C-alpha positions in Angstrom: 65.2 97.6 129.8 64.7 101.6 127.9 68.2 101.6 127.7 68.6 98.1 125.9 66.4 99.4 123.5 68.2 102.2 123.0 71.2 100.5 122.6 69.6 97.8 119.8 68.6 100.9 117.8 71.6 102.5 117.6 73.2 98.6 117.0 70.7 98.7 113.8 70.9 102.4 112.6 75.2 101.8 113.0 74.5 99.0 110.5 72.5 101.0 108.2 74.7 104.1 107.8 78.3 102.1 107.7 76.1 99.7 104.4 75.4 102.8 102.7 78.7 104.5 103.5 79.5 105.4 100.1 78.5 103.9 96.9 81.0 101.5 95.0 81.7 101.8 91.4 83.8 103.5 88.8 83.7 107.0 89.1 84.4 109.9 86.3 85.9 107.2 84.0 86.6 108.0 80.2 84.9 105.7 78.1 82.7 105.8 75.0 79.9 103.4 73.5 77.7 103.5 70.1 76.4 105.9 67.9 73.2 107.7 69.5 70.4 108.3 67.5 69.9 112.4 67.7 66.6 112.9 65.2 62.9 112.2 66.2 62.5 112.1 62.8 64.8 109.6 61.9 62.9 107.2 64.8 61.1 104.9 61.9 64.6 104.3 60.0 66.4 102.9 62.9 65.6 99.7 64.2 65.1 98.8 60.7 69.5 98.8 60.9 71.2 96.3 62.4 74.9 96.3 63.6 76.0 93.1 62.4 79.1 93.2 63.9 81.6 95.4 65.8 85.6 95.3 66.2 87.1 97.5 68.5 90.8 98.8 69.2 91.9 100.5 72.2 95.5 101.5 72.8 96.0 102.3 76.8 98.5 105.4 77.8 99.3 106.8 81.0 96.5 109.2 81.2 94.5 108.7 78.2 93.2 106.5 75.6 93.3 105.9 71.4 90.2 104.2 70.4 89.1 103.1 66.7 86.0 101.8 66.1 85.0 99.3 62.8 81.3 98.9 63.2 79.6 96.6 60.5 75.7 97.5 59.9 72.8 96.4 57.8 70.1 98.1 56.5 67.5 95.2 56.5 64.8 97.0 54.6 63.8 97.2 50.7 64.5 101.2 51.0 67.5 103.2 50.9 67.5 104.9 54.7 69.3 107.7 55.4 69.9 108.9 59.1 71.7 110.8 61.5 73.8 109.3 63.9 76.5 111.3 66.5 78.9 111.1 69.0 79.2 113.0 72.0 82.4 115.1 73.0 81.0 115.4 76.4 78.9 113.1 78.0 78.0 111.5 81.4 76.6 108.0 81.7 74.8 108.2 85.0 73.9 105.0 87.0 75.4 102.3 84.8 75.6 98.9 86.7 77.7 96.0 87.0 78.6 93.3 88.8 75.9 95.3 91.3 78.7 98.4 91.2 78.0 102.0 89.7 79.9 103.0 86.7 79.6 107.0 85.8 80.9 107.6 82.3 82.5 110.6 81.7 83.1 110.7 78.0 85.8 113.9 78.0 87.7 115.2 75.4 86.2 113.4 72.1 87.7 116.7 69.8 90.0 115.0 67.5 86.9 112.2 66.4 86.7 111.9 62.9 84.8 109.6 61.1 84.9 106.9 57.6 82.0 105.5 55.4 83.3 102.3 53.8 86.6 103.4 54.2 86.2 106.7 53.0 86.7 110.1 55.2 83.0 111.4 56.0 82.0 114.9 55.7 81.0 116.3 59.5 76.7 116.9 58.8 77.2 119.6 61.6 79.3 120.1 64.3 79.6 121.6 67.9 78.1 125.2 67.7 75.4 127.0 69.5 72.6 125.3 68.6 74.9 122.0 69.2 77.6 122.2 71.8 78.2 118.5 72.0 77.6 116.3 69.0 79.6 115.6 66.2 76.9 114.4 64.0 77.1 112.5 60.2 74.3 111.6 58.1 74.8 107.8 56.7 73.0 106.4 53.7 72.5 103.0 54.4 71.7 101.1 50.6 68.9 98.1 51.0 70.2 95.1 52.1 74.2 95.9 52.0 76.2 96.5 54.9 78.0 99.6 55.7 81.1 100.3 57.5 81.2 102.9 59.4 84.7 103.7 60.8 85.3 106.4 64.3 88.6 107.1 65.3 88.4 109.4 68.7 91.3 110.3 72.1 89.7 110.2 75.7 91.3 111.2 78.7 91.1 108.7 81.2 93.1 110.5 84.3 90.5 111.5 86.0 88.6 108.4 87.5 88.3 107.1 91.3 87.7 103.7 92.0 85.5 103.6 95.4 84.9 100.7 97.7 82.8 101.8 101.3 85.5 104.5 102.8 88.1 103.2 100.3 88.9 105.0 97.2 92.0 105.0 94.6 92.7 107.7 92.1 93.5 105.8 89.0 93.4 105.5 85.1 90.0 104.2 84.2 88.4 103.7 80.9 84.6 101.5 80.1 83.5 100.9 76.5 79.7 101.0 76.8 79.1 97.8 75.2 75.1 98.1 76.3 74.4 100.9 73.6 74.6 98.7 71.1 71.1 97.7 71.7 70.0 100.8 70.4 69.9 99.6 67.1 68.2 96.6 65.4 68.8 92.9 67.7 71.0 90.8 67.2 74.7 91.9 67.3 76.1 88.6 65.7 79.8 89.1 66.7 82.3 91.8 68.8 85.9 91.7 68.9 87.5 93.5 71.5 91.4 94.2 71.4 93.4 96.6 74.2 96.7 96.7 73.4 98.4 98.3 76.6 101.3 100.6 76.0 103.7 103.2 78.1 105.1 100.3 79.9 102.1 100.1 81.8 102.6 96.6 84.2 100.1 94.4 84.2 100.1 93.9 88.1 98.5 97.5 87.9 95.4 96.5 85.8 91.9 95.0 87.2 89.2 94.6 84.6 85.7 93.4 84.2 84.5 91.8 80.8 81.2 90.6 79.9 83.0 87.0 78.6 86.4 85.5 79.6 89.5 87.7 78.2 92.7 86.1 77.0 96.1 87.9 76.4 98.7 87.9 73.7 102.2 88.6 75.8 104.8 89.3 72.9 102.4 92.6 71.9 100.5 93.4 74.5 96.9 92.6 73.8 94.2 91.9 75.7 91.3 90.3 73.7 87.6 89.6 74.6 84.7 88.3 72.3 80.9 88.5 73.0 78.3 87.0 70.2 74.6 86.9 69.2 73.9 90.4 71.8 72.4 93.7 71.6 68.4 92.6 72.6 69.1 94.4 75.9 71.9 96.6 77.3 75.6 94.3 77.8 77.8 94.4 80.5 80.4 97.2 79.5 84.1 96.4 79.6 85.7 98.1 82.5 89.7 98.5 83.1 91.7 100.4 85.3 95.0 100.7 84.8 98.6 103.1 86.3 98.0 105.8 89.0 96.2 109.6 88.4 99.2 111.7 86.8 98.9 114.9 88.7 98.8 118.5 86.7 97.9 116.0 83.3 98.1 118.1 80.1 95.5 116.1 77.9 94.8 119.6 75.8 98.7 118.8 74.5 98.0 115.4 73.7 95.3 116.1 71.3 97.3 118.4 69.6 99.3 115.1 68.4 96.0 113.5 67.7 96.8 112.1 64.2 100.3 110.3 65.2 98.1 107.9 67.8 95.2 107.7 64.9 97.9 106.2 62.9 99.6 104.2 65.4 96.5 102.7 66.5 95.6 101.8 62.7 98.8 100.1 61.9 97.3 98.2 65.2 94.4 97.5 63.7 95.4 96.0 60.4 97.6 93.2 62.2 96.2 89.5 61.4 95.3 89.0 64.5 93.6 85.6 63.7 97.6 84.8 63.7 98.2 86.3 66.7 97.9 83.5 70.3 96.2 84.6 72.8 96.0 82.7 76.0 93.5 82.8 78.9 94.2 85.3 82.1 92.7 86.7 84.8 92.5 89.8 86.8 91.1 91.5 90.0 88.0 92.9 89.7 88.2 96.9 88.2 86.0 97.6 91.3 88.5 96.3 93.9 89.8 98.8 96.2 93.1 98.2 98.2 93.2 100.1 101.8 92.4 99.4 105.6 89.6 102.5 105.7 86.4 100.2 105.9 87.9 98.6 108.9 89.4 101.6 110.8 86.2 103.7 110.3 83.9 100.8 111.3 86.1 100.3 114.3 85.8 103.6 115.1 82.6 103.9 114.7 81.3 101.1 116.5 83.7 101.9 119.5 82.1 105.5 119.2 79.6 104.0 120.0 80.2 100.7 121.8 83.2 102.1 124.0 82.0 104.5 126.3 79.4 101.6 128.1 82.3 98.7 127.9 84.2 100.6 129.5 81.7 101.9 132.2 81.1 98.1 132.6 84.9 96.9 133.2 85.2 99.5 135.4 82.0 98.5 137.9 83.6 95.1 137.4 86.5 96.1 138.5 85.8 98.0 141.2 82.9 95.1 142.6 85.8 92.6 142.4 87.6 95.2 144.9 84.8 95.9 147.0 84.3 91.5 147.3 88.0 90.8 148.3 88.4 94.0 150.6 85.0 93.9 152.6 83.0 91.4 152.0 85.7 88.3 151.7 86.7 89.8 155.3 
């Protein structure tokens, strides 16, 4: 009976160990989110500014992505407000959960970021220095009851991602757009349109996604699209896309030296009239899905290690008993 109790304890422990074998999710994915408030003295004005809408354009290449975001803000107060907002050069957003999975987003390599206010390039209020080694900061003036358009361009490294599910893992390119950060502004965000153009002859067969709303595709121009409305009250589900295989010895720094050509390409893409573009529904596998036999194999070995010897002893004992029965007792 004591041995039976031990076996039960080992069995329960093995289940717990297997269920926590590895945290599922997308890790070290390049990505982006909205602007972040940096200075406490601006807090009073912050929730008076509503992000009315956003239109985000993304071009995915093997190893990296280019992003252009158009953000439309409204100062809902009767006073002119001036606040400082920033985008990080490097940052890690830990434990961003979606579909029961975790995402760790490394914003990596936004060294060529630039911003425009109402179409005019905005001077950087403060760039990276000894006191501020991670942020590009702009000081933006928001006139009362008017719309201010802020545009931002940047590159991001997508080549270092790892997708895990139990004991299975894959090294892929991955990009995450952090829609959840829009909840930092005065709610709601009335409309958001997100366009992703697939570049470098990347096959749709290699793409997995997770989106907050249904996804649509324009085959002629390789464009994915989804839209959201009336959101930003709470952190919203993010856009996650995995694609292509990891490129060994990828030189992202060299890509950044050609930033202006990539910004020009995405600018041209963003100026196309998307209202006349035909999009049809499309579905992909989950961005958190990982192929492979790892979980089954490891689980089998684990259970074999626990139960194999007792089973083997039982089988041998039965064979011996049958042999004895046939040779001696049956006579």
